[in-house]
C-alpha positions in Angstrom: -5.6 -23.5 -21.1 -6.2 -20.1 -22.5 -9.9 -20.7 -22.5 -9.7 -21.6 -18.8 -7.8 -18.4 -18.1 -10.4 -16.4 -20.1 -13.2 -17.9 -18.0 -11.4 -17.1 -14.8 -10.7 -13.5 -16.0 -14.4 -13.1 -17.1 -15.6 -14.3 -13.7 -13.2 -11.9 -11.9 -14.3 -9.0 -14.0 -18.0 -9.8 -13.7 -17.8 -10.1 -9.9 -15.7 -7.0 -9.6 -18.0 -4.9 -11.8 -21.2 -6.2 -10.0 -19.9 -5.6 -6.5 -18.0 -2.3 -7.0 -20.6 -0.5 -9.1 -22.3 0.9 -6.0 -19.0 2.2 -4.5 -16.9 1.3 -1.5 -19.8 1.9 0.9 -21.4 -1.3 -0.4 -18.3 -3.5 0.2 -19.3 -4.8 3.6 -22.7 -6.0 2.2 -21.0 -7.4 -0.9 -18.3 -9.1 1.1 -20.9 -11.0 3.1 -22.5 -12.3 -0.1 -19.1 -13.4 -1.4 -18.3 -15.0 2.0 -21.5 -17.0 1.9 -20.7 -18.2 -1.7 -17.1 -19.2 -1.1 -17.2 -20.3 2.6 -20.7 -21.7 3.0 -21.6 -23.0 -0.5 -18.5 -23.6 -2.7 -16.3 -24.0 0.4 -13.0 -23.0 -1.3 -10.1 -23.8 1.0 -12.5 -24.0 4.0 -10.7 -27.0 5.5 -7.3 -25.3 5.3 -8.7 -22.1 6.9 -10.4 -24.0 9.8 -7.3 -26.2 10.3 -5.0 -23.1 10.5 -7.3 -21.3 12.9 -7.6 -24.3 15.2 -3.8 -24.4 15.4 -3.4 -20.7 16.0 -6.3 -20.5 18.5 -6.7 -23.9 20.2 -8.8 -22.2 23.0 -11.6 -21.4 20.7 -14.7 -23.6 20.2 -15.7 -25.0 16.8 -18.5 -22.5 16.6 -16.1 -19.6 17.4 -13.7 -20.9 14.8 -16.4 -21.0 12.1 -17.5 -17.5 12.9 -13.9 -16.3 12.7 -13.4 -18.2 9.4 -16.5 -16.5 7.9 -15.2 -13.1 9.0 -11.8 -14.0 7.3 -13.6 -14.7 4.0 -15.4 -11.4 4.3 -12.0 -9.6 5.0 -10.5 -11.2 1.9 -13.5 -10.3 -0.2 -13.2 -6.7 0.9 -9.5 -6.7 0.0 -10.4 -8.2 -3.4 -13.1 -5.5 -4.1 -10.7 -2.7 -3.0 -7.9 -4.0 -5.2 -10.3 -4.1 -8.1 -11.4 -0.6 -7.4 -7.8 0.6 -7.1 -7.5 0.3 -10.9 -9.3 3.6 -11.3 -9.2 5.2 -7.8 -7.5 8.7 -7.8 -4.3 9.2 -5.9 -6.2 11.2 -3.2 -8.5 8.2 -2.4 -5.6 5.9 -1.9 -3.8 8.4 0.3 -6.8 9.1 2.4 -7.6 5.5 2.9 -4.2 4.9 4.5 -3.8 6.4 8.0 0.0 7.0 8.0 0.6 6.4 11.7 4.4 6.5 12.5 5.1 7.1 8.8 8.0 9.4 9.9 10.0 6.3 10.7 9.8 5.2 7.0 10.8 8.7 5.9 13.7 8.8 8.4 15.1 5.5 7.3 14.7 6.2 3.6 16.5 9.5 4.1 19.5 7.7 5.5 20.2 6.8 1.9 21.2 3.2 2.6 18.3 1.6 0.7 15.2 0.3 2.5 13.3 -3.0 2.8 9.6 -2.7 3.6 8.5 -6.1 4.8 4.8 -6.8 4.8 2.4 -9.7 4.8 -0.9 -11.0 3.4 -2.7 -9.0 6.0 -5.5 -6.4 5.8 -4.8 -5.0 2.3 -1.2 -5.5 1.4 -1.6 -4.0 -2.1 -2.8 -0.7 -0.5 0.3 -0.5 1.5 2.7 -0.5 -1.5 0.6 2.1 -3.3 0.1 4.4 -0.3 3.8 4.3 0.8 4.9 5.3 -2.8 2.4 8.1 -2.8 3.3 9.4 0.7 7.0 9.0 0.2 6.8 10.5 -3.3 9.2 7.8 -4.5 8.8 4.6 -6.5 8.6 1.4 -4.5 10.1 -1.7 -6.1 7.7 -4.4 -5.2 8.6 -8.1 -5.3 5.7 -10.1 -6.9 5.0 -13.6 -8.1 3.9 -13.9 -11.7 0.3 -15.0 -12.0 -0.4 -18.0 -14.2 -3.4 -16.3 -15.7 -2.0 -13.6 -18.1 -5.3 -11.7 -18.2 -5.4 -11.4 -14.4 -1.7 -10.6 -14.3 -2.3 -7.7 -16.7 -4.9 -6.2 -14.3 -2.6 -6.5 -11.3 0.4 -5.1 -13.1 -1.4 -2.0 -14.3 -2.9 -1.5 -10.8 0.4 -1.9 -9.0 2.3 0.5 -11.4 -0.4 3.2 -11.7 1.5 5.7 -9.5 5.0 4.9 -10.4 5.8 1.8 -8.4 7.8 -0.9 -10.2 7.7 -4.7 -10.0 10.4 -7.2 -9.5 9.3 -10.7 -10.4 10.3 -13.8 -8.5 12.9 -15.8 -10.4 15.4 -12.9 -10.9 14.5 -11.5 -7.5 17.7 -11.9 -5.5 20.0 -10.2 -8.0 17.4 -7.4 -8.7 16.6 -6.8 -5.1 20.3 -6.6 -4.2 20.9 -4.2 -7.1 17.9 -2.0 -6.1 19.1 -1.7 -2.5 22.7 -0.9 -3.5 21.2 1.9 -5.6 19.6 3.3 -2.4 16.0 2.5 -3.4 13.1 1.0 -1.4 11.8 -2.5 -2.0 8.5 -4.0 -0.8 8.4 -7.7 0.1 5.6 -9.9 1.2 7.4 -12.2 3.6 4.9 -14.6 5.1 4.8 -17.2 2.3 5.5 -20.8 3.4 9.1 -21.8 2.9 10.4 -25.0 1.5 10.4 -28.2 3.4 14.0 -27.7 4.4 13.6 -23.9 4.9 14.4 -21.7 7.8 12.3 -22.9 10.8 10.8 -20.4 13.2 8.0 -20.4 15.8 4.7 -19.0 14.6 1.7 -19.4 16.9 3.6 -22.0 18.9 4.2 -24.2 15.9 7.3 -24.8 13.8 7.0 -23.0 10.5 9.2 -23.0 7.4 10.2 -19.6 6.0 12.4 -18.4 3.2 15.9 -17.1 3.8 16.2 -14.5 1.0 15.0 -11.3 2.6 17.1 -11.8 5.7 20.2 -12.8 3.7 19.9 -9.6 1.6 19.4 -7.4 4.7 22.3 -8.9 6.5 24.6 -8.5 3.5 23.6 -4.9 2.6 23.0 -3.8 6.2 20.0 -1.7 5.0 17.2 -0.7 7.4 14.1 -3.0 7.5 10.7 -1.7 8.3 7.7 -4.1 8.9 4.6 -2.4 7.5 1.1 -3.8 7.8 -2.3 -2.3 6.9 -5.0 -3.1 9.5 -8.6 -2.4 8.4 -10.6 -0.2 10.7 -14.4 -0.1 11.2 -14.8 3.0 9.0 -13.0 1.2 6.0 -9.7 3.1 6.4 -6.5 1.3 7.2 -4.2 2.1 10.1 -0.6 1.4 9.4 1.4 -0.8 11.8 5.0 0.3 11.3 7.9 -1.2 13.3 11.6 -1.3 12.6 13.0 -4.8 12.5 16.4 -4.3 14.3 18.9 -7.0 13.5 22.3 -5.4 14.1 22.6 -7.2 17.5 22.1 -10.7 16.1 25.0 -13.0 16.8 26.0 -16.4 15.4 26.5 -18.1 12.1 24.9 -16.9 8.9 22.1 -19.4 9.2 21.5 -18.5 12.9 21.3 -14.8 12.0 18.8 -15.5 9.2 16.7 -17.7 11.6 16.6 -15.0 14.3 15.8 -12.3 11.7 12.9 -14.3 10.4 11.7 -15.1 14.0 11.6 -11.4 14.8 9.5 -10.7 11.7 7.1 -13.5 12.4 6.7 -12.3 16.0 5.7 -8.8 14.8 3.3 -10.4 12.4 1.8 -12.7 15.0 1.2 -9.8 17.4 -0.8 -8.0 14.6 -2.7 -11.2 13.7 -3.7 -11.8 17.3 -5.1 -8.2 17.4 -6.9 -8.6 14.0 -7.3 -12.4 13.6 -9.8 -12.1 10.7 -7.4 -10.0 8.5 -4.6 -12.5 7.8 -4.7 -14.8 4.8 -5.6 -18.1 6.5 -6.3 -19.7 3.2 -2.5 -20.1 2.8 -1.4 -23.6 3.9 1.3 -22.2 6.1 1.6 -25.5 8.1 1.6 -27.9 5.2 4.6 -29.9 6.5 
C-alpha cells in the first residue's frame, strides 16, 4: 500500500512541478491539458459529472453538458495547481488573490466574541478561502478537514493549510473539538457540501432530495454562534471574488430535527445560487446524489 501511496505522491509532485514552473499565468493553458487527460482520455469520474450536471441542468443538451463538464475539469485543475503553488506563495500573493468583498461582515461577527462558523463548499478554490480569511482577519482559523489516506499527500496539505497560522481539526474528534473551539470564541471553517448518510438530513438541492450531515447545524443551534457562508468565485483575471452571506437561523421554529433541516436547507439554497452563477466551479465529481 505504501508503494501505491508513493506512486500517487510522485505523480502529484511531478504534475505540480511541471505545470506550475511557468507561474500562475500558465494555469489556464495547463488546466486545459489536464482536462483533456482526465476528462477526454482517462475519463476519471466522467459519468458521475455528466449525471450530476444533467440532474442540475435538465434544460441543457448533451453537447452543452459535455462542454460544461470539460470546463468543470479545467476549473478543478486550476484549483489543484493553485493549491500546489500555495505551498510557497508569500502572504501578499494569497491576500491579493482574494477580493474581500463584504469582508466587514466577517470582522463584525467575529468581533461579537461569540465564536464564528465559516461555512464553505467545494467551490472555486475552498483552500484559498481559509488561508485568505486567516490573513485578512489576522487570526487563526480552525479548519475541519478529512484525513487523507495517502500520508505523503496529507503532509503536503497539512503544511500548506497551516503555513500562516491556521489549525486543523480532523474528522473523528470533530464535534467535541468544534464545540470547544466555538465556546473559546474562535472561528472555525467547515466545508458543508459533502453527501450525508443514507438516513441523513434531507434537503432540496437543484430540485432533488439530497442527504446532508446534521453536525454543523446542531453545533450552531446549541452555541448560538453566528454563521457566515463564504465562497470563493474565480474571476476571468484569476482572482477570486468572495461571496459572503450570513446564514440567519434565529427565527427557525420546530423540533431539533426540523431546525437542523431548515438550517441545512438555507445553506444549500445559498450554495445553489452561487453554483447557478458559476456552474463550472462546483465539484461535480462528488456523487452528491448517490442514493
